[in-house]
MARSE-47664 format. One record per residue (C-alpha): residue in three letters; x, y, z negated. Coordinates in steps of 0.1 Angstrom, whole numbers. Layout:
<site ala; <X; Y; Z>>
...
# end
This chain:
<site unk; <494; -820; 613>>
<site unk; <531; -812; 621>>
<site unk; <540; -849; 626>>
<site unk; <517; -877; 637>>
<site unk; <538; -904; 620>>
<site unk; <555; -897; 587>>
<site unk; <574; -930; 587>>
<site unk; <593; -920; 618>>
<site unk; <605; -885; 611>>
<site unk; <631; -870; 634>>
<site unk; <667; -868; 621>>
<site unk; <674; -835; 637>>
<site unk; <659; -800; 630>>
<site unk; <635; -787; 657>>
<site unk; <636; -755; 676>>
<site unk; <601; -741; 668>>
<site unk; <599; -706; 653>>
<site unk; <566; -699; 637>>
<site unk; <552; -664; 645>>
<site unk; <550; -640; 615>>
<site unk; <517; -642; 596>>
<site unk; <492; -620; 614>>
<site unk; <466; -615; 586>>
<site unk; <465; -595; 554>>
<site unk; <446; -620; 532>>
<site unk; <463; -629; 499>>
<site unk; <434; -645; 479>>
<site unk; <452; -678; 473>>
<site unk; <489; -686; 470>>
<site unk; <493; -724; 469>>
<site unk; <524; -740; 455>>
<site unk; <537; -771; 473>>
<site unk; <563; -796; 462>>
<site unk; <586; -802; 493>>
<site unk; <594; -837; 481>>
<site unk; <558; -846; 490>>
<site unk; <560; -848; 528>>
<site unk; <523; -855; 531>>
<site unk; <516; -821; 517>>
<site unk; <543; -805; 539>>
<site unk; <528; -821; 569>>
<site unk; <495; -803; 565>>
<site unk; <510; -767; 562>>
<site unk; <497; -759; 596>>
<site unk; <461; -767; 587>>
<site unk; <459; -753; 551>>
<site unk; <431; -730; 540>>
<site unk; <455; -712; 516>>
<site unk; <462; -676; 526>>
<site unk; <497; -681; 513>>
<site unk; <519; -712; 507>>
<site unk; <549; -713; 484>>
<site unk; <574; -741; 490>>
<site unk; <589; -746; 456>>
<site unk; <626; -755; 453>>
<site unk; <629; -744; 417>>
<site unk; <616; -758; 384>>
<site unk; <595; -786; 398>>
<site unk; <625; -802; 416>>
<site unk; <651; -822; 397>>
<site unk; <687; -810; 403>>
<site unk; <696; -843; 419>>
<site unk; <669; -839; 446>>
<site unk; <672; -802; 454>>
<site unk; <692; -808; 486>>
<site unk; <666; -833; 497>>
<site unk; <638; -808; 491>>
<site unk; <657; -781; 510>>
<site unk; <662; -804; 539>>
<site unk; <625; -813; 540>>
<site unk; <615; -776; 541>>
<site unk; <639; -769; 570>>
<site unk; <628; -801; 589>>
<site unk; <591; -793; 587>>
<site unk; <594; -756; 593>>
<site unk; <616; -762; 624>>
<site unk; <590; -786; 639>>
<site unk; <559; -765; 629>>
<site unk; <544; -747; 660>>
<site unk; <520; -725; 641>>
<site unk; <504; -718; 607>>
<site unk; <477; -694; 597>>
<site unk; <492; -693; 561>>
<site unk; <519; -668; 550>>
<site unk; <548; -691; 542>>
<site unk; <571; -684; 513>>
<site unk; <601; -704; 500>>
<site unk; <608; -702; 463>>
<site unk; <645; -706; 458>>
<site unk; <664; -711; 426>>
<site unk; <680; -683; 406>>
<site unk; <709; -667; 425>>
<site unk; <736; -682; 402>>
<site unk; <720; -717; 403>>
<site unk; <720; -724; 440>>
<site unk; <697; -696; 452>>
<site unk; <724; -677; 472>>
<site unk; <733; -708; 492>>
<site unk; <696; -717; 498>>
<site unk; <689; -682; 511>>
<site unk; <719; -683; 535>>
<site unk; <708; -717; 548>>
<site unk; <671; -709; 552>>
<site unk; <677; -676; 571>>
<site unk; <679; -696; 603>>
<site unk; <644; -710; 600>>
<site unk; <610; -694; 605>>
<site unk; <589; -684; 575>>
<site unk; <576; -652; 560>>
<site unk; <593; -646; 527>>
<site unk; <618; -657; 501>>
<site unk; <608; -658; 464>>
<site unk; <635; -656; 439>>
<site unk; <632; -670; 404>>
<site unk; <642; -655; 370>>
<site unk; <649; -620; 383>>
<site unk; <660; -596; 356>>
<site unk; <678; -566; 371>>
<site unk; <680; -543; 401>>
<site unk; <714; -556; 409>>
<site unk; <699; -591; 415>>
<site unk; <673; -575; 438>>
<site unk; <701; -557; 457>>
<site unk; <722; -589; 460>>
<site unk; <692; -609; 473>>
<site unk; <684; -583; 499>>
<site unk; <720; -584; 511>>
<site unk; <717; -621; 517>>
<site unk; <682; -622; 532>>
<site unk; <674; -619; 569>>
<site unk; <659; -585; 576>>
<site unk; <628; -600; 592>>
<site unk; <617; -617; 560>>
<site unk; <600; -602; 529>>
<site unk; <614; -606; 493>>
<site unk; <590; -618; 466>>
<site unk; <600; -623; 430>>
<site unk; <588; -644; 401>>
<site unk; <582; -623; 370>>
<site unk; <593; -647; 343>>
<site unk; <616; -627; 320>>
<site unk; <611; -600; 294>>
<site unk; <636; -579; 313>>
<site unk; <617; -580; 345>>
<site unk; <584; -574; 326>>
<site unk; <598; -543; 310>>
<site unk; <614; -529; 342>>
<site unk; <590; -540; 370>>
<site unk; <581; -505; 380>>
<site unk; <617; -497; 387>>
<site unk; <627; -528; 407>>
<site unk; <614; -519; 442>>
<site unk; <646; -504; 457>>
<site unk; <637; -516; 492>>
<site unk; <603; -519; 510>>
<site unk; <611; -555; 518>>
<site unk; <603; -563; 481>>
<site unk; <566; -566; 486>>
<site unk; <552; -590; 460>>
<site unk; <556; -602; 424>>
<site unk; <542; -634; 410>>
<site unk; <534; -636; 373>>
<site unk; <551; -667; 358>>
<site unk; <532; -663; 325>>
<site unk; <545; -695; 307>>
<site unk; <582; -687; 313>>
<site unk; <575; -650; 304>>
<site unk; <559; -660; 271>>
<site unk; <589; -682; 263>>
<site unk; <612; -652; 271>>
<site unk; <592; -630; 248>>
<site unk; <593; -657; 220>>
<site unk; <555; -662; 222>>
<site unk; <538; -697; 223>>
<site unk; <521; -708; 255>>
<site unk; <490; -718; 236>>
<site unk; <479; -681; 235>>
<site unk; <470; -683; 272>>
<site unk; <433; -681; 266>>
<site unk; <405; -660; 281>>
<site unk; <398; -628; 262>>
<site unk; <431; -629; 242>>
<site unk; <441; -592; 240>>
<site unk; <478; -601; 242>>
<site unk; <472; -619; 275>>
<site unk; <450; -591; 288>>
<site unk; <477; -566; 279>>
<site unk; <503; -587; 298>>
<site unk; <480; -589; 328>>
<site unk; <472; -552; 327>>
<site unk; <508; -541; 324>>
<site unk; <519; -564; 351>>
<site unk; <491; -551; 374>>
<site unk; <496; -514; 368>>
<site unk; <534; -515; 369>>
<site unk; <534; -535; 401>>
<site unk; <509; -511; 417>>
<site unk; <529; -481; 405>>
<site unk; <559; -495; 423>>
<site unk; <540; -505; 455>>
<site unk; <544; -542; 448>>
<site unk; <515; -566; 453>>
<site unk; <508; -586; 421>>
<site unk; <497; -622; 421>>
<site unk; <480; -637; 391>>
<site unk; <495; -666; 372>>
<site unk; <491; -703; 379>>
<site unk; <466; -722; 357>>
<site unk; <481; -755; 349>>
<site unk; <450; -776; 342>>
<site unk; <443; -785; 378>>
<site unk; <411; -805; 371>>
<site unk; <395; -779; 349>>
<site unk; <380; -760; 378>>
<site unk; <354; -742; 355>>
<site unk; <381; -725; 335>>
<site unk; <402; -717; 366>>
<site unk; <372; -700; 382>>
<site unk; <366; -680; 349>>
<site unk; <402; -668; 351>>
<site unk; <398; -658; 387>>
<site unk; <366; -639; 379>>
<site unk; <383; -622; 349>>
<site unk; <413; -612; 369>>
<site unk; <392; -599; 397>>
<site unk; <374; -576; 373>>
<site unk; <407; -563; 362>>
<site unk; <417; -554; 398>>
<site unk; <437; -585; 410>>
<site unk; <430; -598; 445>>
<site unk; <453; -628; 445>>
<site unk; <458; -660; 424>>
<site unk; <485; -686; 423>>
<site unk; <470; -721; 430>>
<site unk; <482; -757; 424>>
<site unk; <462; -774; 451>>
<site unk; <432; -774; 475>>
<site unk; <406; -773; 447>>
<site unk; <420; -742; 432>>
<site unk; <425; -727; 467>>
<site unk; <389; -731; 475>>
<site unk; <378; -714; 443>>
<site unk; <403; -685; 446>>
<site unk; <393; -679; 482>>
<site unk; <356; -678; 472>>
<site unk; <361; -655; 441>>
<site unk; <385; -631; 457>>
<site unk; <367; -630; 490>>
<site unk; <351; -597; 500>>
<site unk; <314; -603; 503>>
<site unk; <292; -591; 531>>
<site unk; <277; -563; 510>>
<site unk; <311; -549; 502>>
<site unk; <322; -549; 538>>
<site unk; <290; -533; 550>>
<site unk; <292; -506; 524>>
<site unk; <329; -499; 532>>
<site unk; <322; -497; 569>>
<site unk; <292; -474; 564>>
<site unk; <312; -450; 541>>
<site unk; <341; -449; 565>>
<site unk; <320; -441; 594>>
<site unk; <299; -415; 575>>
<site unk; <328; -397; 560>>
<site unk; <348; -395; 592>>
<site unk; <317; -382; 610>>
<site unk; <312; -355; 583>>
<site unk; <349; -346; 580>>
<site unk; <349; -338; 617>>
<site unk; <322; -312; 609>>
<site unk; <343; -298; 580>>
<site unk; <322; -315; 553>>
<site unk; <343; -332; 526>>
<site unk; <315; -342; 502>>
<site unk; <279; -351; 509>>
<site unk; <249; -371; 497>>
<site unk; <243; -403; 516>>
<site unk; <208; -418; 517>>
<site unk; <221; -453; 511>>
<site unk; <251; -451; 488>>
<site unk; <248; -417; 471>>
<site unk; <275; -391; 469>>
<site unk; <305; -397; 492>>
<site unk; <338; -377; 491>>
<site unk; <374; -384; 499>>
<site unk; <382; -407; 469>>
<site unk; <351; -429; 478>>
<site unk; <363; -429; 514>>
<site unk; <398; -440; 504>>
<site unk; <384; -469; 483>>
<site unk; <364; -480; 514>>
<site unk; <397; -481; 534>>
<site unk; <412; -502; 506>>
<site unk; <384; -527; 510>>
<site unk; <387; -529; 548>>
<site unk; <425; -532; 547>>
<site unk; <423; -565; 529>>
<site unk; <401; -582; 555>>
# end
């Protein structure tokens, strides 16, 4: 816990600067409402690989300053956290610019900007953002959906989050079509994944709103994992637990990747690029690169 007593919170910001996240895990990205100070207080103990502090659509305009203050207060008194911390700000023309400028002084890992449409918005955000922080975007508009593969004008733009409900509204499609095995949803997921990967952007699957329907949430995680996703947006601890389990790399996959890496590197030193392995069959450079991909996500 960050504070032992939530009824006696300090009036002034603290001086702690959380160290940058030191792991590569991205299985779960949990959204937190910064008006809920109990949830903010447990950021330093969360099992979520990533935490997004949401200043945007879940916060009424009259309470956005309060939410921003809460984020700054808890971040400035947080000594450590094993989660990658992201702050989701409002669109640039609706308070986002001012929020980024204010937040730059505090310690977290990335800013996430809502309702991005154009490269110029990416450029403007990067000009405002402290150089030690990553830029993430919410893909919620038809313009961003069409142009995602062209948006990465700077390596600090690392991640895109699929806001599927807003995207469907932008496309003039009903949200009721968000169902497993709907080919339109599969097309959206596939295009988002491939375009993001083409641009060198990490894609995070959409948030499933029915928090207590854990069975369907797990089915979505498994479906998206089969497509190639390794990350899922989450609403709370129950979804985090499921996402961490589904997107975790199991012992067999790790053992296989380690064996392939060691065998290939041993053989390549002898000038052998392709060979039959007694355990895993034929191994060549593409198989080796896939093993590195597995090991890099640990």
